N, CA and C atoms as an extended XYZ file, in Angstrom:
477
Properties=species:S:1:pos:R:3:atomname:S:1:resname:S:1:resid:I:1 pbc="F F F"
N        -5.359       27.091       -3.375 N   UNK     1
C        -6.464       26.346       -3.949 CA  UNK     1
C        -7.157       27.235       -4.970 C   UNK     1
N        -7.579       26.666       -6.080 N   UNK     2
C        -8.267       27.465       -7.098 CA  UNK     2
C        -9.505       28.149       -6.538 C   UNK     2
N        -9.719       29.422       -6.881 N   UNK     3
C       -10.892       30.143       -6.361 CA  UNK     3
C       -12.218       29.580       -6.874 C   UNK     3
N       -12.181       28.744       -7.889 N   UNK     4
C       -13.412       28.161       -8.431 CA  UNK     4
C       -13.967       27.063       -7.533 C   UNK     4
N       -13.265       26.774       -6.423 N   UNK     5
C       -13.666       25.683       -5.535 CA  UNK     5
C       -13.932       26.197       -4.131 C   UNK     5
N       -14.706       25.413       -3.374 N   UNK     6
C       -14.908       25.745       -1.962 CA  UNK     6
C       -15.063       24.460       -1.147 C   UNK     6
N       -14.696       24.550        0.132 N   UNK     7
C       -14.862       23.458        1.078 CA  UNK     7
C       -16.219       23.570        1.746 C   UNK     7
N       -16.790       22.418        2.105 N   UNK     8
C       -17.969       22.407        2.954 CA  UNK     8
C       -18.094       21.012        3.566 C   UNK     8
N       -18.796       20.933        4.711 N   UNK     9
C       -19.000       19.614        5.325 CA  UNK     9
C       -19.787       18.704        4.382 C   UNK     9
N       -19.435       17.435        4.372 N   UNK    10
C       -20.161       16.442        3.572 CA  UNK    10
C       -21.500       16.149        4.240 C   UNK    10
N       -22.520       15.927        3.413 N   UNK    11
C       -23.848       15.569        3.921 CA  UNK    11
C       -24.351       14.336        3.178 C   UNK    11
N       -25.403       13.742        3.700 N   UNK    12
C       -25.993       12.563        3.052 CA  UNK    12
C       -26.398       12.857        1.616 C   UNK    12
N       -26.748       14.108        1.318 N   UNK    13
C       -27.146       14.482       -0.042 CA  UNK    13
C       -25.976       14.421       -1.015 C   UNK    13
N       -24.740       14.314       -0.511 N   UNK    14
C       -23.553       14.258       -1.369 CA  UNK    14
C       -23.212       12.854       -1.848 C   UNK    14
N       -23.908       11.846       -1.371 N   UNK    15
C       -23.532       10.459       -1.665 CA  UNK    15
C       -23.305       10.212       -3.158 C   UNK    15
N       -24.255       10.534       -4.006 N   UNK    16
C       -24.093       10.229       -5.436 CA  UNK    16
C       -22.991       11.081       -6.066 C   UNK    16
N       -22.851       12.331       -5.641 N   UNK    17
C       -21.782       13.182       -6.189 CA  UNK    17
C       -20.409       12.659       -5.790 C   UNK    17
N       -20.287       12.135       -4.583 N   UNK    18
C       -19.018       11.546       -4.143 CA  UNK    18
C       -18.734       10.282       -4.942 C   UNK    18
N       -19.745        9.448       -5.124 N   UNK    19
C       -19.561        8.229       -5.926 CA  UNK    19
C       -19.167        8.572       -7.360 C   UNK    19
N       -19.767        9.616       -7.921 N   UNK    20
C       -19.406       10.043       -9.282 CA  UNK    20
C       -17.962       10.542       -9.334 C   UNK    20
N       -17.557       11.350       -8.344 N   UNK    21
C       -16.175       11.819       -8.289 CA  UNK    21
C       -15.223       10.635       -8.213 C   UNK    21
N       -15.538        9.684       -7.360 N   UNK    22
C       -14.680        8.513       -7.193 CA  UNK    22
C       -14.561        7.740       -8.501 C   UNK    22
N       -15.646        7.644       -9.254 N   UNK    23
C       -15.600        6.915      -10.536 CA  UNK    23
C       -14.741        7.647      -11.566 C   UNK    23
N       -14.566        8.971      -11.406 N   UNK    24
C       -13.700        9.733      -12.324 CA  UNK    24
C       -12.227        9.628      -11.953 C   UNK    24
N       -11.938        9.094      -10.772 N   UNK    25
C       -10.549        8.949      -10.336 CA  UNK    25
C        -9.918        7.733      -11.015 C   UNK    25
N        -8.635        7.845      -11.273 N   UNK    26
C        -7.913        6.735      -11.896 CA  UNK    26
C        -7.767        5.567      -10.930 C   UNK    26
N        -7.456        4.416      -11.486 N   UNK    27
C        -7.193        3.228      -10.680 CA  UNK    27
C        -6.076        3.530       -9.683 C   UNK    27
N        -5.062        4.264      -10.113 N   UNK    28
C        -3.924        4.600       -9.251 CA  UNK    28
C        -4.354        5.485       -8.070 C   UNK    28
N        -5.186        6.482       -8.342 N   UNK    29
C        -5.653        7.359       -7.268 CA  UNK    29
C        -6.514        6.603       -6.267 C   UNK    29
N        -7.368        5.732       -6.770 N   UNK    30
C        -8.216        4.944       -5.874 CA  UNK    30
C        -7.378        3.991       -5.037 C   UNK    30
N        -6.373        3.390       -5.665 N   UNK    31
C        -5.481        2.478       -4.934 CA  UNK    31
C        -4.699        3.244       -3.867 C   UNK    31
N        -4.202        4.418       -4.219 N   UNK    32
C        -3.438        5.221       -3.261 CA  UNK    32
C        -4.297        5.597       -2.064 C   UNK    32
N        -5.562        5.828       -2.262 N   UNK    33
C        -6.455        6.204       -1.160 CA  UNK    33
C        -6.806        5.021       -0.273 C   UNK    33
N        -7.150        3.879       -0.875 N   UNK    34
C        -7.631        2.747       -0.086 CA  UNK    34
C        -6.616        1.617        0.062 C   UNK    34
N        -5.446        1.767       -0.568 N   UNK    35
C        -4.380        0.763       -0.483 CA  UNK    35
C        -4.871       -0.612       -0.927 C   UNK    35
N        -5.790       -0.585       -1.871 N   UNK    36
C        -6.362       -1.803       -2.436 CA  UNK    36
C        -7.019       -1.439       -3.761 C   UNK    36
N        -7.124       -2.408       -4.666 N   UNK    37
C        -7.789       -2.124       -5.949 CA  UNK    37
C        -9.300       -2.111       -5.774 C   UNK    37
N        -9.877       -0.926       -5.659 N   UNK    38
C       -11.323       -0.802       -5.487 CA  UNK    38
C       -11.923       -0.064       -6.675 C   UNK    38
N       -13.039       -0.572       -7.167 N   UNK    39
C       -13.713        0.064       -8.305 CA  UNK    39
C       -14.724        1.104       -7.835 C   UNK    39
N       -15.266        0.893       -6.632 N   UNK    40
C       -16.260        1.817       -6.065 CA  UNK    40
C       -15.825        2.178       -4.651 C   UNK    40
N       -16.216        3.353       -4.228 N   UNK    41
C       -15.910        3.748       -2.856 CA  UNK    41
C       -16.675        2.805       -1.931 C   UNK    41
N       -16.005        2.197       -0.965 N   UNK    42
C       -16.693        1.251       -0.081 CA  UNK    42
C       -17.871        1.908        0.647 C   UNK    42
N       -19.017        1.263        0.608 N   UNK    43
C       -20.243        1.821        1.190 CA  UNK    43
C       -20.092        2.103        2.677 C   UNK    43
N       -19.429        1.203        3.414 N   UNK    44
C       -19.274        1.433        4.855 CA  UNK    44
C       -18.397        2.650        5.135 C   UNK    44
N       -17.407        2.876        4.298 N   UNK    45
C       -16.554        4.065        4.439 CA  UNK    45
C       -17.373        5.328        4.170 C   UNK    45
N       -18.131        5.300        3.112 N   UNK    46
C       -18.965        6.457        2.767 CA  UNK    46
C       -20.015        6.712        3.849 C   UNK    46
N       -20.581        5.656        4.388 N   UNK    47
C       -21.550        5.807        5.481 CA  UNK    47
C       -20.915        6.519        6.672 C   UNK    47
N       -19.684        6.144        7.027 N   UNK    48
C       -19.001        6.772        8.166 CA  UNK    48
C       -18.721        8.251        7.917 C   UNK    48
N       -18.429        8.606        6.674 N   UNK    49
C       -18.152       10.011        6.354 CA  UNK    49
C       -19.441       10.833        6.368 C   UNK    49
N       -20.510       10.249        5.874 N   UNK    50
C       -21.766       10.994        5.755 CA  UNK    50
C       -22.593       11.008        7.043 C   UNK    50
N       -22.294       10.104        7.958 N   UNK    51
C       -22.961       10.082        9.270 CA  UNK    51
C       -21.881        9.836       10.316 C   UNK    51
N       -20.990       10.806       10.493 N   UNK    52
C       -19.815       10.570       11.339 CA  UNK    52
C       -20.161       10.446       12.822 C   UNK    52
N       -19.313        9.686       13.522 N   UNK    53
C       -19.425        9.584       14.977 CA  UNK    53
C       -18.979       10.913       15.580 C   UNK    53
N       -19.228       11.076       16.839 N   UNK    54
C       -18.832       12.301       17.525 CA  UNK    54
C       -17.344       12.556       17.315 C   UNK    54
N       -17.035       13.739       16.831 N   UNK    55
C       -15.643       14.111       16.623 CA  UNK    55
C       -15.135       13.843       15.221 C   UNK    55
N       -15.628       12.819       14.551 N   UNK    56
C       -15.201       12.543       13.180 CA  UNK    56
C       -15.843       13.568       12.255 C   UNK    56
N       -15.164       13.859       11.155 N   UNK    57
C       -15.728       14.804       10.198 CA  UNK    57
C       -15.399       14.379        8.780 C   UNK    57
N       -16.373       14.580        7.886 N   UNK    58
C       -16.172       14.393        6.460 CA  UNK    58
C       -16.411       15.718        5.757 C   UNK    58
N       -15.559       16.034        4.802 N   UNK    59
C       -15.648       17.295        4.061 CA  UNK    59
C       -15.531       17.006        2.576 C   UNK    59
N       -16.105       17.872        1.767 N   UNK    60
C       -15.968       17.794        0.318 CA  UNK    60
C       -15.453       19.131       -0.205 C   UNK    60
N       -14.850       19.061       -1.378 N   UNK    61
C       -14.513       20.256       -2.143 CA  UNK    61
C       -15.426       20.228       -3.350 C   UNK    61
N       -16.160       21.317       -3.544 N   UNK    62
C       -17.110       21.397       -4.654 CA  UNK    62
C       -16.768       22.576       -5.548 C   UNK    62
N       -17.255       22.486       -6.770 N   UNK    63
C       -17.081       23.600       -7.711 CA  UNK    63
C       -18.087       24.694       -7.365 C   UNK    63
N       -17.644       25.945       -7.375 N   UNK    64
C       -18.550       27.061       -7.073 CA  UNK    64
C       -19.630       27.192       -8.147 C   UNK    64
N       -19.255       26.950       -9.402 N   UNK    65
C       -20.234       27.097      -10.489 CA  UNK    65
C       -21.149       25.882      -10.625 C   UNK    65
N       -20.757       24.764      -10.037 N   UNK    66
C       -21.564       23.541      -10.028 CA  UNK    66
C       -21.487       22.952       -8.623 C   UNK    66
N       -22.216       23.516       -7.652 N   UNK    67
C       -22.061       23.104       -6.261 CA  UNK    67
C       -22.411       21.648       -5.959 C   UNK    67
N       -22.998       20.959       -6.920 N   UNK    68
C       -23.278       19.541       -6.734 CA  UNK    68
C       -22.180       18.656       -7.311 C   UNK    68
N       -21.099       19.276       -7.814 N   UNK    69
C       -19.979       18.518       -8.365 CA  UNK    69
C       -18.851       18.479       -7.351 C   UNK    69
N       -18.614       17.300       -6.793 N   UNK    70
C       -17.547       17.089       -5.815 CA  UNK    70
C       -16.261       16.761       -6.569 C   UNK    70
N       -15.153       17.416       -6.190 N   UNK    71
C       -13.861       17.127       -6.817 CA  UNK    71
C       -12.855       16.549       -5.826 C   UNK    71
N       -13.193       16.554       -4.529 N   UNK    72
C       -12.311       15.971       -3.520 CA  UNK    72
C       -13.114       15.618       -2.280 C   UNK    72
N       -12.634       14.634       -1.565 N   UNK    73
C       -13.270       14.142       -0.354 CA  UNK    73
C       -12.195       13.959        0.700 C   UNK    73
N       -12.447       14.441        1.902 N   UNK    74
C       -11.483       14.276        2.982 CA  UNK    74
C       -12.186       14.042        4.302 C   UNK    74
N       -11.453       13.463        5.228 N   UNK    75
C       -12.033       13.208        6.536 CA  UNK    75
C       -10.942       13.057        7.579 C   UNK    75
N       -11.360       13.186        8.824 N   UNK    76
C       -10.510       12.771        9.939 CA  UNK    76
C       -11.391       11.970       10.879 C   UNK    76
N       -10.798       10.935       11.466 N   UNK    77
C       -11.547       10.022       12.330 CA  UNK    77
C       -10.732        9.714       13.570 C   UNK    77
N       -11.399        9.763       14.723 N   UNK    78
C       -10.733        9.419       15.983 CA  UNK    78
C       -10.237        7.986       15.928 C   UNK    78
N        -9.038        7.770       16.385 N   UNK    79
C        -8.446        6.437       16.524 CA  UNK    79
C        -7.754        6.431       17.878 C   UNK    79
N        -8.500        6.159       18.932 N   UNK    80
C        -7.928        6.234       20.276 CA  UNK    80
C        -7.657        7.686       20.617 C   UNK    80
N        -6.412        8.023       20.919 N   UNK    81
C        -6.027        9.411       21.234 CA  UNK    81
C        -5.643       10.188       19.985 C   UNK    81
N        -5.539        9.499       18.881 N   UNK    82
C        -5.101       10.109       17.636 CA  UNK    82
C        -6.290       10.257       16.682 C   UNK    82
N        -6.041       10.932       15.570 N   UNK    83
C        -7.034       10.999       14.502 CA  UNK    83
C        -6.341       10.672       13.190 C   UNK    83
N        -7.017        9.896       12.372 N   UNK    84
C        -6.474        9.518       11.073 CA  UNK    84
C        -7.040       10.439        9.992 C   UNK    84
N        -6.130       11.025        9.205 N   UNK    85
C        -6.508       11.856        8.065 CA  UNK    85
C        -6.616       10.987        6.828 C   UNK    85
N        -7.568       11.304        5.965 N   UNK    86
C        -7.697       10.593        4.695 CA  UNK    86
C        -8.309       11.548        3.675 C   UNK    86
N        -7.809       11.481        2.447 N   UNK    87
C        -8.413       12.288        1.392 CA  UNK    87
C        -8.115       11.708        0.029 C   UNK    87
N        -8.962       12.107       -0.907 N   UNK    88
C        -8.756       11.769       -2.312 CA  UNK    88
C        -9.185       12.984       -3.127 C   UNK    88
N        -8.362       13.321       -4.108 N   UNK    89
C        -8.634       14.443       -5.003 CA  UNK    89
C        -8.761       13.877       -6.405 C   UNK    89
N        -9.817       14.263       -7.082 N   UNK    90
C       -10.031       13.819       -8.463 CA  UNK    90
C        -8.791       14.145       -9.294 C   UNK    90
N        -8.408       13.227      -10.170 N   UNK    91
C        -7.160       13.347      -10.921 CA  UNK    91
C        -6.978       14.690      -11.626 C   UNK    91
N        -8.003       15.181      -12.289 N   UNK    92
C        -7.860       16.425      -13.054 CA  UNK    92
C        -7.669       17.648      -12.163 C   UNK    92
N        -7.884       17.504      -10.849 N   UNK    93
C        -7.719       18.613       -9.914 CA  UNK    93
C        -6.478       18.447       -9.033 C   UNK    93
N        -5.719       17.374       -9.239 N   UNK    94
C        -4.519       17.155       -8.433 CA  UNK    94
C        -3.423       18.155       -8.795 C   UNK    94
N        -2.545       18.387       -7.819 N   UNK    95
C        -1.376       19.273       -7.965 CA  UNK    95
C        -1.779       20.726       -8.209 C   UNK    95
N        -2.899       21.115       -7.606 N   UNK    96
C        -3.374       22.504       -7.716 CA  UNK    96
C        -3.539       23.132       -6.333 C   UNK    96
N        -2.982       22.492       -5.311 N   UNK    97
C        -3.052       23.025       -3.961 CA  UNK    97
C        -4.243       22.556       -3.153 C   UNK    97
N        -5.098       21.733       -3.730 N   UNK    98
C        -6.287       21.270       -3.013 CA  UNK    98
C        -5.901       20.360       -1.848 C   UNK    98
N        -4.999       19.420       -2.087 N   UNK    99
C        -4.579       18.500       -1.027 CA  UNK    99
C        -3.975       19.244        0.149 C   UNK    99
N        -3.095       20.196       -0.121 N   UNK   100
C        -2.467       20.975        0.960 CA  UNK   100
C        -3.511       21.756        1.751 C   UNK   100
N        -4.404       22.426        1.042 N   UNK   101
C        -5.449       23.203        1.721 CA  UNK   101
C        -6.371       22.276        2.517 C   UNK   101
N        -6.650       21.114        1.962 N   UNK   102
C        -7.523       20.156        2.635 CA  UNK   102
C        -6.874       19.633        3.914 C   UNK   102
N        -5.615       19.269        3.823 N   UNK   103
C        -4.902       18.772        5.002 CA  UNK   103
C        -4.876       19.845        6.085 C   UNK   103
N        -4.625       21.080        5.697 N   UNK   104
C        -4.603       22.182        6.666 CA  UNK   104
C        -5.971       22.320        7.352 C   UNK   104
N        -7.051       22.320        6.567 N   UNK   105
C        -8.396       22.432        7.131 CA  UNK   105
C        -8.700       21.269        8.071 C   UNK   105
N        -8.471       20.042        7.616 N   UNK   106
C        -8.778       18.870        8.431 CA  UNK   106
C        -7.971       18.871        9.720 C   UNK   106
N        -6.696       19.244        9.628 N   UNK   107
C        -5.843       19.290       10.819 CA  UNK   107
C        -6.354       20.340       11.800 C   UNK   107
N        -6.675       21.518       11.308 N   UNK   108
C        -7.184       22.567       12.197 CA  UNK   108
C        -8.465       22.120       12.887 C   UNK   108
N        -9.357       21.476       12.145 N   UNK   109
C       -10.616       21.007       12.725 CA  UNK   109
C       -10.354       19.931       13.783 C   UNK   109
N        -9.478       18.976       13.477 N   UNK   110
C        -9.176       17.898       14.420 CA  UNK   110
C        -8.495       18.450       15.671 C   UNK   110
N        -7.520       19.317       15.476 N   UNK   111
C        -6.807       19.862       16.635 CA  UNK   111
C        -7.727       20.723       17.499 C   UNK   111
N        -8.625       21.452       16.882 N   UNK   112
C        -9.546       22.270       17.687 CA  UNK   112
C       -10.526       21.388       18.463 C   UNK   112
N       -10.716       20.155       18.013 N   UNK   113
C       -11.584       19.206       18.723 CA  UNK   113
C       -10.840       18.495       19.848 C   UNK   113
N        -9.524       18.726       19.961 N   UNK   114
C        -8.750       18.122       21.045 CA  UNK   114
C        -7.812       17.016       20.638 C   UNK   114
N        -7.722       16.720       19.349 N   UNK   115
C        -6.779       15.707       18.878 CA  UNK   115
C        -5.356       16.227       19.077 C   UNK   115
N        -4.471       15.361       19.517 N   UNK   116
C        -3.073       15.762       19.698 CA  UNK   116
C        -2.187       15.265       18.558 C   UNK   116
N        -2.461       14.079       18.058 N   UNK   117
C        -1.623       13.496       17.010 CA  UNK   117
C        -2.474       13.114       15.811 C   UNK   117
N        -2.020       13.520       14.627 N   UNK   118
C        -2.660       13.125       13.377 CA  UNK   118
C        -1.833       12.017       12.746 C   UNK   118
N        -2.511       11.062       12.152 N   UNK   119
C        -1.824        9.991       11.455 CA  UNK   119
C        -2.370        9.879       10.037 C   UNK   119
N        -1.547        9.330        9.176 N   UNK   120
C        -1.966        9.059        7.798 CA  UNK   120
C        -1.170        7.858        7.307 C   UNK   120
N        -1.797        7.042        6.503 N   UNK   121
C        -1.119        5.918        5.870 CA  UNK   121
C        -1.028        6.236        4.387 C   UNK   121
N         0.219        6.218        3.884 N   UNK   122
C         0.497        6.686        2.525 CA  UNK   122
C         1.354        5.648        1.811 C   UNK   122
N         1.089        5.433        0.539 N   UNK   123
C         1.974        4.564       -0.234 CA  UNK   123
C         3.392        5.113       -0.178 C   UNK   123
N         4.377        4.266        0.050 N   UNK   124
C         5.769        4.723        0.149 CA  UNK   124
C         6.231        5.416       -1.126 C   UNK   124
N         5.688        4.996       -2.259 N   UNK   125
C         6.090        5.598       -3.531 CA  UNK   125
C         5.500        7.002       -3.731 C   UNK   125
N         4.545        7.379       -2.905 N   UNK   126
C         3.890        8.694       -3.029 CA  UNK   126
C         4.684        9.750       -2.259 C   UNK   126
N         5.911        9.961       -2.679 N   UNK   127
C         6.801       10.900       -1.980 CA  UNK   127
C         6.236       12.318       -1.973 C   UNK   127
N         5.525       12.693       -3.046 N   UNK   128
C         4.943       14.040       -3.085 CA  UNK   128
C         3.914       14.239       -1.972 C   UNK   128
N         3.186       13.174       -1.609 N   UNK   129
C         2.213       13.280       -0.525 CA  UNK   129
C         2.936       13.417        0.817 C   UNK   129
N         3.981       12.627        1.007 N   UNK   130
C         4.759       12.721        2.244 CA  UNK   130
C         5.376       14.110        2.381 C   UNK   130
N         5.907       14.638        1.288 N   UNK   131
C         6.491       15.980        1.296 CA  UNK   131
C         5.429       17.019        1.610 C   UNK   131
N         4.262       16.886        1.007 N   UNK   132
C         3.175       17.830        1.244 CA  UNK   132
C         2.743       17.808        2.701 C   UNK   132
N         2.589       16.616        3.299 N   UNK   133
C         2.186       16.534        4.699 CA  UNK   133
C         3.179       17.265        5.596 C   UNK   133
N         4.460       17.054        5.335 N   UNK   134
C         5.487       17.723        6.148 CA  UNK   134
C         5.503       19.229        5.921 C   UNK   134
N         5.299       19.659        4.691 N   UNK   135
C         5.349       21.096        4.412 CA  UNK   135
C         4.142       21.819        5.019 C   UNK   135
N         3.000       21.150        5.080 N   UNK   136
C         1.796       21.773        5.633 CA  UNK   136
C         1.768       21.677        7.153 C   UNK   136
N         2.116       20.509        7.699 N   UNK   137
C         1.917       20.252        9.117 CA  UNK   137
C         3.182       20.267        9.962 C   UNK   137
N         4.336       20.295        9.324 N   UNK   138
C         5.575       20.323       10.085 CA  UNK   138
C         6.212       18.953       10.196 C   UNK   138
N         7.178       18.836       11.118 N   UNK   139
C         7.925       17.579       11.246 CA  UNK   139
C         7.005       16.389       11.498 C   UNK   139
N         7.342       15.294       10.844 N   UNK   140
C         6.530       14.081       10.959 CA  UNK   140
C         7.428       12.894       11.271 C   UNK   140
N         6.882       11.962       12.032 N   UNK   141
C         7.536       10.681       12.248 CA  UNK   141
C         6.988        9.738       11.190 C   UNK   141
N         7.884        9.019       10.541 N   UNK   142
C         7.450        8.107        9.490 CA  UNK   142
C         8.020        6.726        9.767 C   UNK   142
N         7.153        5.723        9.685 N   UNK   143
C         7.549        4.338        9.880 CA  UNK   143
C         7.121        3.548        8.653 C   UNK   143
N         8.061        2.876        8.026 N   UNK   144
C         7.749        2.066        6.863 CA  UNK   144
C         7.188        0.720        7.257 C   UNK   144
N         6.286        0.221        6.430 N   UNK   145
C         5.672       -1.084        6.666 CA  UNK   145
C         5.316       -1.659        5.295 C   UNK   145
N         6.257       -2.341        4.686 N   UNK   146
C         6.015       -2.884        3.355 CA  UNK   146
C         5.879       -1.784        2.324 C   UNK   146
N         4.733       -1.721        1.666 N   UNK   147
C         4.503       -0.742        0.612 CA  UNK   147
C         3.972        0.594        1.115 C   UNK   147
N         3.729        0.706        2.421 N   UNK   148
C         3.152        1.933        2.954 CA  UNK   148
C         4.059        2.570        4.006 C   UNK   148
N         3.831        3.853        4.206 N   UNK   149
C         4.465        4.598        5.290 CA  UNK   149
C         3.360        5.068        6.220 C   UNK   149
N         3.597        4.920        7.510 N   UNK   150
C         2.670        5.421        8.519 CA  UNK   150
C         3.263        6.725        9.038 C   UNK   150
N         2.545        7.794        8.852 N   UNK   151
C         3.012        9.126        9.202 CA  UNK   151
C         2.271        9.595       10.454 C   UNK   151
N         3.009       10.153       11.403 N   UNK   152
C         2.428       10.724       12.616 CA  UNK   152
C         2.934       12.144       12.778 C   UNK   152
N         2.022       13.046       13.064 N   UNK   153
C         2.370       14.455       13.230 CA  UNK   153
C         1.711       14.950       14.505 C   UNK   153
N         2.528       15.432       15.432 N   UNK   154
C         2.007       15.964       16.685 CA  UNK   154
C         1.637       17.419       16.504 C   UNK   154
N         0.588       17.822       17.197 N   UNK   155
C         0.122       19.208       17.126 CA  UNK   155
C         1.212       20.142       17.624 C   UNK   155
N         1.343       21.213       16.901 N   UNK   156
C         2.263       22.282       17.249 CA  UNK   156
C         1.430       23.395       17.855 C   UNK   156
N         1.815       23.947       18.962 N   UNK   157
C         1.016       25.003       19.574 CA  UNK   157
C         0.881       26.236       18.705 C   UNK   157
N         1.825       26.444       17.793 N   UNK   158
C         1.774       27.659       16.959 CA  UNK   158
C         1.174       27.415       15.582 C   UNK   158
N         0.521       26.255       15.378 N   UNK   159
C        -0.065       25.978       14.072 CA  UNK   159
C        -1.224       26.887       13.799 C   UNK   159
């Protein structure tokens, strides 16, 4: 990950910076994240990230020189015995290692909280994301469902 960036937990004070980051993302990036054509980050989704339930976590990646500028948003949320990973990286910051570092951080946080299986829903055409998940987290089970792949990764004791 570029040294000009840092991770930190998302807070209610990040709402407008997250909305601004989301508005800088392309239609394709927004669609890949929400699997629907959305112009704005859904308010209920943002509310859950900024005021998470017990065990859920929302994180942002911010610029060190502009700490109020969010360039990526990620979270994990309990789903029964599993946790669902989700993230979006602003287009101009993609393919710079942020997604991999983010997935690693979110997975470590979820697993340390007691999660055994991580899941993610990814567009089937986003092969680079599927490859990245496997390279960061190890072997994954993948099930296709129309235009999306449902990925499941069990915790490895040596992660």
